[in-house]
C-alpha positions in Angstrom: 0.1 0.1 0.1 1.4 3.5 -0.3 2.3 5.7 2.1 1.2 9.3 2.4 2.1 12.2 4.8 0.0 15.2 5.8 1.3 18.3 7.7 0.3 21.0 9.6 2.5 24.1 9.9 2.1 27.1 10.3 5.7 29.2 11.5 7.4 26.5 8.4 9.1 25.0 11.2 7.2 21.4 11.2 6.7 22.1 7.6 10.6 21.8 7.0 10.9 19.2 8.8 7.4 17.0 6.8 10.1 18.1 3.7 12.8 16.6 4.7 11.4 13.3 5.9 9.1 12.2 3.4 12.0 11.4 1.6 13.7 9.4 4.0 9.6 7.9 4.9 9.5 7.1 0.3 6.4 8.3 0.7 4.0 8.5 -2.5 2.7 11.5 -1.7 3.1 15.4 0.8 -0.1 17.4 1.6 -0.2 20.3 3.6 -3.0 20.8 6.1 -4.3 24.3 6.0 -6.7 25.7 8.2 -9.3 27.7 7.0 -8.9 30.7 10.0 -5.4 32.7 9.6 -4.7 32.3 13.0 -1.8 35.5 14.5 1.0 34.5 16.9 -0.8 35.9 19.4 -3.7 33.6 19.2 -1.7 30.8 19.2 -0.2 31.1 22.8 -3.5 32.4 24.5 -6.9 30.5 22.3 -4.6 28.5 20.0 -3.6 26.7 23.2 -7.1 25.7 24.8 -8.6 24.3 22.0 -5.8 22.2 21.5 -6.7 21.3 25.4 -10.1 21.0 24.7 -9.6 19.2 21.7 -11.5 21.6 19.0 -12.3 20.8 15.8 -11.1 23.9 13.3 -12.0 23.7 9.9 -9.5 23.5 7.2 -9.8 23.6 2.8 -10.4 20.6 1.5 -8.2 18.1 1.4 -8.8 17.2 -2.5 -7.3 13.1 -1.6 -8.5 9.4 -1.9 -7.2 8.3 1.4 -8.2 4.7 0.5 -5.1 4.5 -1.5 -3.2 4.6 1.1 -2.8 2.3 4.6 0.4 4.1 6.0 -0.8 7.3 7.1 2.1 10.0 8.1 1.2 13.3 10.4 3.5 15.8 11.1 2.1 18.1 13.9 2.8 20.9 16.4 2.9 20.8 19.3 0.4 24.2 21.1 1.3 23.7 25.2 1.6 19.6 25.8 -1.2 18.8 23.2 -1.4 18.2 19.5 -2.3 21.8 17.6 -5.9 21.8 16.8 -6.3 20.2 12.7 -5.3 17.0 14.1 -8.7 17.0 16.0 -10.6 17.9 12.6 -8.0 14.9 10.7 -8.4 12.0 13.0 -12.1 12.1 11.6 -11.7 12.3 8.5 -9.0 9.3 8.0 -11.5 6.4 7.4 -11.2 3.6 9.4 -8.3 0.3 8.5 -5.2 3.3 8.3 -1.6 2.4 10.4 -0.8 6.2 11.4 2.6 7.4 12.8 2.9 10.5 14.0 6.1 12.8 14.5 5.1 15.6 17.2 7.5 18.7 16.1 7.7 21.8 19.6 10.4 23.5 21.7 10.8 20.9 23.8 10.3 17.8 22.6 7.7 16.0 24.8 4.4 14.5 24.4 4.0 12.7 27.2 1.4 13.9 28.6 -1.2 14.3 25.1 0.1 10.8 23.7 -2.0 8.2 25.0 -5.4 10.5 24.3 -4.1 11.4 21.2 -2.5 7.7 20.2 -6.8 6.7 21.8 -8.9 9.2 19.6 -7.1 6.7 16.8 -7.7 4.1 17.4 -11.9 5.3 18.2 -12.2 5.7 14.6 -10.1 2.5 14.0 -7.2 2.9 13.3 -3.5 2.3 14.8 -1.5 4.0 15.4 2.6 2.1 14.5 4.6 4.5 15.8 5.1 8.5 17.8 7.7 10.7 17.8 8.5 13.5 19.9 11.2 15.9 17.5 12.7 18.9 19.4 12.7 21.8 16.7 14.6 25.0 17.8 
């Protein structure tokens, strides 16, 4: 089965890592996920972290993708206040069951242990299995 790499990056750091790892992962497609609402740095630091903690599901731009073509979906996502950016919650609901998920969480500290189990469980509730969970420290 084919491998899809998806990423969300507000400031470009996660994008850079996803683009680099895309080659290493020998994936078939690299897909950027964008929110419809534009966020400022202040918004992320205040309401964005709260939305991440509350597992809000923001609207994203339409994705022109047939997930059934991919057996493994690799997701690169920044952490906002030790939780995945809210976009991940929207993505979880789009992915059909039966997929293998690899998660790469990017942050300045490189620590998401507080949310790792909860994030993996959300995918499991939707019928997918997290086969890899990696914290990446970025500066």
